[in-house]
C-alpha positions in Angstrom: 0.1 0.3 0.5 1.4 4.0 -0.9 2.2 5.9 2.3 -0.9 8.5 2.4 -3.2 6.9 0.6 -5.6 6.6 3.0 -5.3 10.3 3.9 -8.6 12.5 3.3 -9.6 13.2 0.1 -10.9 17.1 -0.3 -12.8 16.9 -3.5 -14.8 20.0 -4.9 -17.9 18.6 -7.1 -21.0 19.6 -8.7 -24.0 17.7 -7.3 -27.6 16.8 -7.5 -29.2 16.5 -3.6 -31.1 13.1 -3.9 -32.6 12.9 -0.7 -31.8 13.6 3.1 -32.6 12.1 6.1 -32.0 14.1 10.1 -29.3 12.9 12.4 -28.4 13.8 15.7 -29.9 17.4 17.2 -28.5 19.5 14.1 -27.2 17.0 11.5 -28.1 15.6 8.5 -27.1 12.3 6.3 -27.6 13.5 2.5 -27.5 11.7 -0.7 -26.1 13.4 -3.7 -25.5 12.4 -7.3 -22.2 13.8 -9.0 -20.9 13.0 -12.6 -17.1 11.6 -10.8 -18.4 9.3 -8.1 -22.0 8.2 -8.8 -23.9 8.3 -5.1 -22.3 9.8 -2.4 -23.8 9.9 0.9 -22.1 12.6 3.5 -22.4 13.7 6.4 -23.5 17.6 7.2 -22.3 18.8 10.7 -25.3 21.1 11.9 -26.5 21.1 8.6 -29.8 21.9 9.6 -29.2 25.1 11.3 -25.5 26.9 9.3 -27.2 29.3 7.2 -23.2 30.5 6.2 -22.4 26.6 4.9 -25.5 25.6 3.5 -27.9 28.8 2.8 -30.9 28.5 0.6 -32.1 25.5 0.8 -28.7 24.2 -0.9 -29.3 21.4 1.0 -32.9 20.3 -0.1 -33.7 17.6 -2.9 -33.6 18.7 -6.0 -31.0 21.5 -5.4 -28.1 21.5 -7.5 -24.6 22.9 -6.6 -21.4 22.8 -5.6 -20.6 20.9 -2.7 -16.8 20.3 -1.1 -16.5 16.9 0.0 -13.7 14.9 2.5 -13.4 11.3 1.2 -12.1 9.4 3.0 -11.3 5.5 1.2 -12.7 2.8 2.9 -15.2 4.6 4.8 -19.0 5.0 2.9 -20.1 8.0 4.6 -18.3 11.4 3.6 -18.3 14.8 4.8 -20.6 17.3 3.1 -18.2 20.8 4.4 -19.7 23.9 2.7 -21.9 24.4 -0.7 -22.0 27.5 -3.0 -24.9 28.1 -5.3 -23.7 27.3 -9.2 -26.0 30.2 -10.9 -26.5 28.2 -14.0 -27.7 25.1 -12.0 -31.9 24.5 -12.3 -33.9 25.9 -9.2 -37.6 24.3 -9.3 -40.2 26.6 -8.1 -42.2 25.6 -4.6 -44.8 24.3 -6.6 -46.2 21.4 -5.0 -46.9 19.1 -8.6 -43.3 20.5 -9.9 -41.7 19.2 -6.5 -43.1 15.6 -6.5 -42.7 14.9 -10.1 -39.5 16.1 -9.8 -39.0 13.5 -6.2 -40.3 10.6 -8.9 -37.0 11.5 -11.1 -34.6 11.4 -8.0 -36.5 8.6 -6.8 -35.3 6.9 -9.9 -31.6 7.8 -9.7 -31.2 7.2 -6.1 -32.3 3.5 -7.3 -30.8 2.6 -10.2 -27.0 4.5 -9.4 -24.1 3.4 -7.5 -21.5 4.3 -4.9 -18.3 5.1 -6.6 -19.7 4.8 -10.1 -19.4 7.3 -12.6 -22.4 9.0 -13.4 -22.0 11.7 -16.2 -24.9 10.3 -18.7 -27.2 10.5 -15.7 -26.4 13.3 -13.9 -26.5 15.7 -17.4 -29.7 13.9 -17.6 -30.9 14.6 -15.0 -29.7 18.1 -14.5 -31.6 18.9 -18.0 -34.8 17.4 -16.8 -34.9 19.6 -13.5 -33.9 22.7 -15.4 -36.8 21.8 -18.1 -39.4 21.0 -14.9 -38.8 24.5 -13.7 -39.6 26.0 -17.0 -42.7 24.1 -17.9 -46.0 25.6 -18.6 -48.6 23.8 -16.1 -49.4 20.5 -14.7 -49.8 18.6 -17.9 -46.9 19.7 -19.4 -44.8 18.7 -16.5 -46.5 15.2 -16.2 -45.1 14.7 -20.3 -41.6 15.7 -19.2 -41.5 13.2 -16.4 -42.8 11.0 -18.6 -39.8 11.5 -21.1 -37.3 11.6 -18.5 -38.9 8.0 -17.2 -37.9 6.3 -20.5 -34.6 8.0 -21.2 -33.3 7.1 -17.8 -34.7 3.6 -17.5 -33.2 3.1 -20.9 -29.9 4.4 -19.8 -30.0 2.4 -16.5 -30.5 -0.9 -19.0 -33.9 -1.6 -17.8 -36.0 0.3 -19.9 -38.8 -1.6 -21.9 -39.5 -2.8 -24.8 -41.8 -1.1 -26.7 -41.0 -1.3 -30.2 -42.3 -4.8 -30.8 -44.3 -7.9 -29.4 -42.4 -9.8 -26.3 -43.3 -12.7 -27.7 -43.4 -12.5 -32.2 -41.7 -9.3 -32.3 -44.5 -8.0 -34.6 -43.9 -3.8 -34.0 -46.8 -1.8 -32.2 -49.6 -0.8 -34.6 -52.2 1.9 -34.2 -55.0 -1.1 -33.5 -56.4 -2.0 -30.5 -55.7 -5.1 -28.8 -52.0 -4.1 -27.8 -51.2 -4.7 -24.0 -48.3 -3.9 -21.9 -46.9 -5.8 -19.0 -44.3 -3.8 -16.4 -43.7 -7.4 -15.1 -42.5 -8.8 -18.6 -40.9 -5.4 -19.4 -43.0 -4.8 -22.8 -45.6 -5.4 -25.1 -47.7 -8.4 -26.5 -50.0 -7.9 -29.9 -53.2 -8.9 -30.3 -52.5 -11.6 -32.2 -50.3 -13.8 -29.3 -52.8 -13.1 -26.7 -55.7 -14.7 -28.6 -54.8 -18.5 -27.4 -54.4 -17.6 -24.0 -55.5 -15.1 -21.1 -54.9 -11.7 -21.7 -51.3 -10.1 -19.9 -51.1 -6.7 -18.9 -53.0 -3.8 -18.7 -54.3 -1.7 -22.4 -51.9 0.4 -24.1 -53.8 2.5 -26.3 -52.1 3.9 -30.1 -51.5 6.8 -28.8 -49.3 6.2 -26.2 -47.3 3.4 -28.5 -46.7 6.4 -31.0 -45.6 8.8 -27.6 -42.9 6.3 -26.8 -42.1 4.9 -29.9 -38.9 6.1 -32.2 -39.9 10.3 -32.8 -40.1 9.7 -36.5 -43.4 10.9 -36.9 -45.9 13.0 -35.9 -47.8 12.1 -32.3 -51.3 12.1 -31.7 -52.4 14.4 -28.0 -52.2 11.7 -25.0 -55.9 11.9 -23.0 -55.5 12.0 -19.3 -56.4 8.0 -19.0 -53.3 7.2 -21.3 -50.9 9.9 -19.4 -51.7 8.3 -16.4 -51.6 4.7 -17.6 -48.4 5.4 -18.5 -47.3 7.1 -15.2 -48.2 3.7 -13.6 -46.5 1.6 -16.2 -43.1 2.9 -15.1 -43.7 3.3 -11.9 -44.6 -0.4 -11.9 -41.5 -1.2 -13.7 -39.2 0.4 -11.8 -40.6 -0.9 -9.0 -40.2 -4.4 -10.2 -36.5 -4.2 -11.0 -35.7 -2.4 -7.7 -37.4 -4.6 -5.4 -39.2 -2.1 -3.5 -42.1 0.4 -3.6 -41.8 3.7 -4.5 -43.4 7.2 -3.2 -42.7 10.1 -5.5 -45.7 9.4 -7.8 -48.1 8.2 -5.2 -48.0 11.6 -3.5 -47.5 13.5 -7.0 -51.4 11.7 -7.9 -52.5 13.4 -4.8 -52.4 17.1 -6.1 -53.6 15.7 -9.1 -56.7 15.1 -7.7 -57.0 18.0 -6.0 -57.1 19.9 -8.8 -53.1 21.3 -8.7 -53.3 21.8 -12.4 
């Protein structure tokens, strides 16, 4: 072993806060996503009180800024010492629907990324998505953005659904009734393959198949039922791969029902 290799390392990294939990009287344990190191879990001493080091809500989920870390090799928990606002980083407005939808994206990233595994593509995709959410014009636009993010991120993570053809025969999807999709199987079943046996999964409309398929032609608008169906599909697909339940979309649906458009 090289002498000094176990010494703590000081790193300033651009990061996005994915989650935080209270610890002791005034501390926080914060989970970040970074390009260089993937997931980083860090203790923020006096994180709930220090406005000088962590002011402006820079330890809140969804915040993106510069953070100073002290990382000791071989120790799972780092320390976050300071933060500095990045004027180019996205900031979400304090709007419940946007906050809840962003939380779903943060849940996905936290579930599929890993400590010590560089996450440049995932980091950039998340930053772009948070920026788009912050600029969007209403609930429906935000939900469509979240749907696009879920599809792109699941594909990036290697768990994207197969939406280019039937899982059994490979037939490409067509705008006809009878197609179904199943998050447990991770893809589509065509009407012909469903005829010999019981129906699998849930019905999927032609408009939804066009929206999630290759973007080489104009897509018909999605109905509210289509949008809700797609949100449920990607939620269940992620839960199946992660082997635990997600919370953010369930919270977001409460705002939808309350008329948070």
